[in-house]
Each structure stands twice: as C-alpha cells, then as structure tokens.
C-alpha positions as CSV (number, residue, x, y, z in Angstrom):
1,M,0.0,0.0,0.0
2,T,1.3,3.4,-0.9
3,E,1.0,6.5,1.2
4,R,-1.9,8.7,0.3
5,Y,-0.5,11.9,2.0
6,E,2.7,13.8,2.7
7,Y,3.4,16.7,5.1
8,V,4.3,20.0,3.4
9,P,6.3,22.8,5.1
10,H,4.4,26.2,5.5
11,R,5.6,29.5,6.8
12,L,2.5,29.9,9.0
13,L,2.7,26.5,10.9
14,R,1.8,26.9,14.6
15,R,0.7,30.5,14.1
16,R,-2.9,31.9,14.3
17,V,-4.5,32.0,10.8
18,R,-7.8,32.7,9.3
19,D,-9.8,30.6,6.7
20,V,-10.9,33.2,4.3
21,A,-13.6,30.9,2.9
22,S,-15.4,30.5,6.3
23,G,-13.9,33.3,8.4
24,N,-13.0,30.9,11.2
25,E,-9.7,31.3,12.9
26,G,-7.3,29.0,14.7
27,L,-3.8,27.6,14.8
28,L,-2.4,26.1,11.7
29,M,-1.4,22.6,12.8
30,A,-0.3,21.1,9.5
31,V,-0.4,21.3,5.7
32,I,-0.7,17.9,4.1
33,N,-0.7,17.0,0.4
34,E,-3.5,14.4,0.3
35,D,-5.0,12.0,-2.2
36,V,-8.7,13.0,-1.7
37,S,-10.0,10.6,-4.4
38,D,-11.9,7.6,-3.5
39,S,-11.3,6.0,-6.9
40,V,-8.2,4.4,-8.4
41,H,-7.2,7.7,-10.2
42,P,-5.5,10.0,-7.6
43,H,-6.5,13.6,-7.0
44,W,-4.0,15.4,-4.9
45,M,-4.8,18.6,-2.9
46,E,-2.9,20.6,-0.3
47,L,-5.1,20.8,2.7
48,A,-4.6,23.1,5.8
49,Y,-5.5,21.6,9.2
50,I,-6.5,24.4,11.5
51,R,-7.2,23.9,15.2
52,A,-10.0,26.3,16.5
53,A,-10.3,27.6,20.0
54,S,-12.7,24.8,20.9
55,G,-9.9,22.3,20.2
56,R,-11.7,20.8,17.2
57,E,-9.7,20.8,13.9
58,F,-11.1,21.7,10.4
59,T,-9.6,21.7,7.0
60,T,-9.5,24.1,4.2
61,A,-7.6,24.5,0.9
62,V,-4.1,25.9,1.7
63,G,-4.8,28.8,-0.6
64,N,-7.6,30.0,1.8
65,V,-5.2,30.5,4.8
66,E,-4.0,33.9,5.7
67,P,-2.4,35.2,9.0
68,A,-5.0,36.4,11.5
69,E,-4.5,39.8,13.1
C-alpha cells in the first residue's frame, strides 16, 4: 500500500490563521498534500489543518489560509 498523503512545510505553521472561505480562525497545525480521491485515479490537494479555540480541527484549501490579526 502506498502513502496517500505527505506533510508540506508552510511559513504559518503553529501560528494563528484565518480561513478566508469561512472566516474561522485558529492555529495552523499542518499542511498535508492528500489524495482526496476515492477512486483508483489519484486527485492530490494541499489541505490546511486548523485547530479552532474549541480544540476541534477543520480543513480548508491551503490557498484559503492567511495570517490572523
């Protein structure tokens, strides 16, 4: 079985960020290049994992992440 993800370095890791799509804020915990396809044909996306103040994590496209003020 091959890996379906890989960690990607990002300048905002462990910093407070905002998801521009939802307006939610939290700490950027990881950026992962993931195969999000459920078929035999891979579809890779870079997803940002953000931990909100509640402790729950949510994902968004890495292009939606900006530093929070």
